[in-house]
C-alpha positions in Angstrom: -6.3 -26.0 28.4 -9.9 -25.0 28.6 -8.8 -21.6 30.0 -7.1 -20.8 26.7 -9.9 -21.9 24.3 -11.8 -18.5 24.6 -8.6 -16.7 23.8 -8.0 -18.8 20.8 -11.5 -18.0 19.5 -10.4 -14.3 19.3 -8.0 -15.4 16.6 -10.9 -16.9 14.6 -10.3 -20.5 15.7 -12.2 -22.8 15.6 -13.9 -21.7 12.4 -17.0 -23.2 10.8 -15.3 -26.4 9.9 -12.5 -26.5 12.4 -12.5 -29.0 15.3 -12.1 -28.0 18.9 -9.1 -28.7 21.1 -8.6 -31.0 24.0 -5.7 -32.5 26.0 -5.2 -35.9 27.4 -2.4 -37.5 29.4 -0.5 -40.4 27.9 1.5 -42.5 30.5 4.4 -44.7 29.3 8.0 -45.2 30.4 9.2 -42.9 27.6 6.6 -40.2 28.3 7.4 -40.2 31.9 11.0 -39.6 31.1 10.1 -36.8 28.6 6.7 -35.1 28.4 3.4 -36.7 29.0 0.7 -34.4 27.6 -0.4 -34.3 24.0 -2.8 -31.8 22.3 -5.6 -33.3 20.3 -8.3 -31.9 18.0 -11.7 -32.8 19.3 -14.1 -33.5 16.5 -16.7 -35.0 18.7 -16.9 -37.0 22.0 -15.6 -40.2 20.5 -13.3 -38.9 17.8 -9.9 -37.1 18.2 -7.0 -36.4 15.9 -3.4 -35.7 16.9 -2.3 -32.0 16.8 0.1 -32.7 14.0 -2.8 -33.4 11.7 -3.8 -29.7 11.5 -2.2 -27.2 9.1 1.0 -25.3 9.8 -0.9 -22.0 10.1 -3.2 -23.1 12.9 -0.4 -24.9 14.6 1.7 -21.7 14.5 -1.2 -19.7 15.8 -1.8 -22.1 18.7 2.0 -22.1 19.5 2.0 -18.3 19.7 -1.0 -18.2 22.0 0.6 -20.8 24.3 3.8 -18.9 24.4 2.0 -15.7 25.3 0.1 -17.6 28.0 3.5 -19.0 29.3 4.9 -15.4 29.5 1.8 -14.3 31.3 2.1 -17.0 33.9 5.8 -16.2 34.3 4.9 -12.6 35.0 2.3 -13.8 37.6 4.7 -16.1 39.4 7.5 -13.5 39.7 8.4 -12.9 43.4 8.7 -9.2 42.7 6.2 -7.9 40.1 8.0 -6.4 37.1 7.2 -2.8 36.1 6.8 -4.0 32.5 7.0 -7.0 30.3 8.3 -7.0 26.7 7.3 -9.8 24.4 8.9 -10.1 20.9 7.0 -11.9 18.2 9.1 -12.5 15.1 7.3 -12.7 11.8 4.0 -14.3 13.0 2.7 -14.4 9.4 4.5 -17.7 8.7 1.9 -20.1 7.3 -1.0 -17.8 8.2 -3.3 -16.8 5.3 -3.9 -13.1 4.8 -7.2 -12.9 6.7 -5.8 -14.8 9.6 -2.8 -12.4 9.7 -5.2 -9.4 10.0 -7.3 -11.0 12.7 -4.1 -12.0 14.7 -2.7 -8.4 14.9 -6.1 -6.9 15.4 -6.9 -9.2 18.4 -3.5 -9.2 20.1 -4.5 -6.6 22.6 -7.8 -8.4 23.2 -5.9 -11.5 24.3 -4.1 -9.4 27.0 -7.5 -8.0 28.2 -8.9 -11.5 28.4 -6.0 -12.8 30.4 -6.3 -9.9 32.8 -10.0 -10.3 33.2 -10.3 -14.1 33.5 -7.0 -15.2 34.8 -5.7 -12.2 36.8 -8.7 -10.8 38.6 -8.8 -7.7 36.4 -5.3 -6.7 37.4 -3.3 -5.1 34.6 -0.5 -7.0 32.8 1.9 -4.3 31.7 3.0 -6.0 28.5 4.4 -4.5 25.4 4.4 -6.5 22.2 7.1 -5.9 19.6 6.1 -7.6 16.3 8.5 -7.8 13.4 7.0 -8.5 10.0 7.4 -8.5 6.3 3.6 -8.9 5.8 1.6 -6.1 4.2 -1.5 -7.4 5.9 0.0 -7.1 9.3 1.7 -3.8 8.7 -1.3 -2.0 7.1 -3.7 -3.1 9.9 -1.7 -1.4 12.7 -2.3 2.2 13.6 0.4 4.6 12.5 1.2 5.5 16.1 2.4 2.0 16.7 4.6 1.6 13.6 8.4 1.7 13.7 9.9 1.6 10.3 13.4 0.0 9.9 15.1 1.6 6.9 18.4 0.1 5.6 20.9 2.8 4.6 22.7 1.0 1.8 24.8 -1.2 4.0 25.8 1.7 6.3 23.4 0.7 9.1 19.7 0.8 9.7 17.6 3.8 10.8 14.5 3.3 13.0 11.8 5.8 12.1 8.7 6.7 14.1 5.7 7.0 11.9 3.6 8.7 14.6 5.9 11.8 14.1 5.0 12.2 10.5 1.4 13.6 10.7 0.6 16.4 13.0 -2.3 15.2 15.3 -4.4 18.3 14.6 -3.4 19.6 11.2 -2.8 16.3 9.3 -5.5 14.1 10.8 -7.5 13.9 7.6 -4.4 12.9 5.6 -3.3 10.4 8.2 -6.7 8.7 8.5 -7.1 8.6 4.7 -3.7 7.0 4.0 -4.2 4.4 6.8 -7.7 3.5 5.6 -6.6 3.4 2.0 -3.7 1.1 2.7 -5.9 -1.2 4.8 -8.6 -1.4 2.1 -6.2 -1.8 -0.9 -3.5 -3.9 0.8 -0.8 -1.8 -0.9 2.7 -2.8 -0.1 4.5 0.6 0.2 6.3 -0.4 3.4 8.3 -3.1 1.6 8.9 -1.6 -1.8 12.2 -0.1 -3.3 10.3 2.1 -5.7 6.7 3.1 -6.1 4.2 4.4 -8.7 1.1 6.2 -7.8 -1.2 5.7 -10.9 -4.1 7.9 -11.7 -6.7 5.2 -12.4 -7.5 1.6 -13.4 -6.3 2.1 -17.0 -2.8 3.0 -16.0 -2.6 0.3 -13.3 -3.7 -2.5 -15.6 -1.4 -1.4 -18.4 1.6 -0.6 -16.2 3.2 -4.0 -16.3 3.2 -3.9 -20.1 4.4 -0.3 -20.1 7.3 -1.1 -17.8 8.3 -4.1 -20.0 8.3 -1.8 -23.1 10.5 0.8 -21.3 12.9 -1.8 -20.1 13.4 -3.2 -23.6 13.5 0.1 -25.4 16.0 1.8 -23.0 17.8 -1.2 -21.5 16.8 -0.3 -18.0 15.8 -2.8 -15.2 12.6 -1.5 -13.7 11.2 -5.0 -13.6 14.0 -6.1 -11.4 13.0 -3.6 -8.7 10.6 -4.3 -5.8 7.9 -2.1 -7.3 4.7 -1.1 -5.7 1.9 0.2 -8.0 -0.9 2.0 -6.2 -4.0 3.2 -8.0 -4.9 6.6 -6.5 -6.9 9.4 -8.2 -5.5 12.9 -8.7 -7.8 14.2 -6.1 -6.1 12.1 -3.4 -2.4 11.6 -4.5 -1.2 14.6 -2.4 -2.4 13.0 0.8 0.4 10.4 0.4 3.2 12.9 -0.1 4.3 13.1 3.6 4.0 9.3 4.0 6.2 8.7 0.9 8.8 11.2 2.2 8.8 9.3 5.6 9.5 6.0 3.8 12.2 7.8 1.7 10.7 5.8 -1.2 11.5 6.9 -4.7 8.1 7.5 -6.2 6.6 8.4 -9.5 3.2 10.1 -9.4 1.5 9.7 -12.7 -1.5 11.9 -12.9 -3.8 13.8 -15.4 -3.9 17.4 -16.4 -7.7 17.4 -16.1 -8.2 20.6 -18.0 -11.4 22.5 -17.2 -13.1 25.8 -18.0 -16.3 27.7 -17.1 -19.0 28.1 -19.7 -19.2 31.8 -20.6 -16.8 32.5 -17.7 -19.5 31.7 -15.1 -20.8 28.8 -13.0 -18.9 25.6 -12.3 -16.0 24.1 -14.3 -16.5 21.6 -17.0 -14.0 19.2 -18.6 -12.6 20.3 -22.0 -9.7 19.7 -24.4 -6.4 21.2 -23.1 -6.3 23.9 -25.7 -9.7 25.2 -24.5 -9.0 24.9 -20.8 -8.2 27.6 -18.3 -7.4 25.6 -15.2 -6.7 22.1 -13.9 -9.1 20.4 -11.6 -6.4 18.0 -10.3 -5.7 18.9 -6.7 -2.7 16.6 -6.6 -1.0 18.9 -9.2 -2.2 22.1 -7.4 -0.8 20.8 -4.0 2.5 19.8 -5.6 3.1 23.4 -6.7 1.8 24.9 -3.4 -1.7 25.8 -4.5 -4.9 25.1 -2.6 -7.4 25.7 -5.5 -7.6 24.9 -9.2 -4.4 26.0 -10.7 -3.9 27.9 -13.9 -3.4 25.5 -16.8 -0.8 27.6 -18.6 1.2 28.0 -15.4 1.3 24.2 -15.0 2.3 23.5 -18.5 5.2 26.0 -18.3 6.7 24.3 -15.2 10.2 23.0 -16.0 11.1 19.4 -15.2 13.2 20.5 -12.3 10.0 21.7 -10.5 8.3 18.3 -11.1 10.9 16.7 -8.8 10.7 17.1 -5.0 13.3 15.0 -3.1 12.6 11.4 -4.1 9.2 12.1 -5.7 8.5 13.1 -9.3 5.3 14.4 -10.8 4.4 13.3 -14.3 1.4 14.7 -16.2 0.6 15.0 -19.9 2.9 16.8 -22.3 2.8 17.1 -26.1 4.2 14.1 -28.0 7.5 14.8 -29.7 6.0 15.1 -33.2 2.8 17.0 -32.2 1.7 20.2 -30.5 -1.5 18.5 -29.3 -1.6 17.9 -25.5 -3.8 15.2 -23.9 -6.1 15.8 -20.9 -6.1 12.2 -19.6 -4.2 9.0 -20.0 -6.6 7.7 -22.6 -6.2 10.9 -24.7 -2.4 10.6 -24.4 -2.5 6.9 -25.4 -4.4 7.8 -28.6 -2.2 10.7 -29.4 0.9 8.5 -29.0 -0.7 5.9 -31.4 -2.5 8.1 -33.9 -2.6 5.6 -36.7 -4.2 2.9 -34.6 -7.0 5.3 -33.7 -7.3 6.8 -37.2 -6.0 10.2 -36.2 -3.9 10.6 -39.3 -2.8 14.1 -40.1 -4.7 16.0 -37.4 -2.7 18.2 -35.2 -3.1 20.8 -32.5 -6.7 21.7 -31.6 -8.3 19.2 -34.0 -6.3 16.3 -32.6 -7.1 17.3 -29.1 -10.8 17.5 -29.8 -10.7 14.2 -31.6 -9.1 12.2 -28.8 -11.2 14.1 -26.2 -14.4 12.8 -27.8 -13.0 9.3 -28.2 -11.9 9.2 -24.6 -15.4 10.3 -23.4 -16.9 7.3 -25.2 -14.3 5.0 -23.6 -15.3 6.4 -20.2 -19.0 5.7 -20.9 -18.2 2.1 -21.8 -15.4 0.7 -19.6 -11.9 2.0 -19.1 -10.9 -1.3 -17.7 -11.9 -3.1 -20.9 -9.9 -0.6 -22.8 -6.8 -1.3 -20.7 -7.2 -5.1 -20.8 -7.5 -5.0 -24.6 -4.1 -3.3 -25.0 -2.5 -5.2 -22.1 -3.3 -8.6 -23.5 -4.4 -8.8 -27.1 -3.1 -5.7 -28.9 0.3 -5.0 -27.4 2.0 -3.2 -30.3 1.7 0.4 -29.2 3.8 3.3 -28.1 4.0 4.5 -24.5 2.9 8.2 -24.0 5.8 10.5 -23.6 4.9 11.8 -20.1 4.8 8.3 -18.8 8.0 7.3 -20.5 9.8 10.3 -19.2 8.6 9.6 -15.6 9.6 5.9 -15.8 13.1 6.8 -17.1 13.5 9.0 -14.0 12.3 6.2 -11.8 14.8 3.8 -13.3 17.7 6.0 -12.0 18.8 5.9 -8.4 18.1 9.0 -6.4 20.5 9.6 -3.6 18.9 10.4 -0.2 18.6 14.0 0.8 21.1 14.9 3.6 19.3 15.6 6.9 19.7 18.9 8.6 19.5 19.6 12.4 15.9 20.1 13.4 14.6 19.6 9.8 11.8 17.4 8.8 12.6 14.2 7.0 
């Protein structure tokens, strides 16, 4: 028992308030016929509690550790040493809180090293763990090279996909590291979603639940019935997710901003401006979508037909003029105001005047708090119209996109 206590500490047990473990033998007629050792929690020298008094999470963790130890001893006692040892752990997240899940998967390899060092004289234990999970915390913590993604094919079987094959080790290292770190930091649940939305910023993310409710009611669709993952990711980074989303074969709407800019007097660096004054878009997610590596010409972007905004199971959605207006917004806040002119006292303004009006108002919102703006319209003032570009994108997301047929030698 004492040999296992250092290994248990790797999983974070005992914590600050957790008792230690001890074992004692109980002899009775019944125990002699069954088992005769019970695990206790050692609070101090004179006070112990039965193992059943602890929570299910710690009991599950201790059980897993004992089973791993048992497999290790089985390996050691084999008459002919096996070339390898495969241990399956099914959904270890049961009853473990999120932080404990992360520590568990992170320290699994350390348990093996400790067994090798302290119990096997430094001799290697060639074990391979196969962990199945539905936990975002477990899945996001693991390096991409170790992930195997099981994708159900509409009742026609399951395809096992190797995530390590998605990103080229040399060319795509930056994208791979960014996506993995972002998923770990934000705990996004893309692995387990049916549909996804990559939102430009906090305003869109906070309002998205109310926006989806409005779209469902207005168009009698069922977006709220989908397993939806909403990830807040700026326009400068959205393109780093494209390969990952294609690997997941996840129908995804990328909601982003036009981010119109221009140079003053045609020189120097670019500055933000109303769309009618802009020459380019500073949004690299848009540029990358259309195969560009630099700021893309604004007119060229606006002239793109809807068909070019769709790539496989991904769709790009950026600001377009509202149906009754020629004015085009630069950001979500601008678009929200143009779609709700009366509420923001933009009565009969149109075209350039309306764009300049909302551009100035949006700048003031940015200086105060975009989150406060979003919370206000998500909770208190909910009578408003969804901007057209968001509505169009969500209606596309509400449809079912058939998977693209694979070709021999082609990338998925």
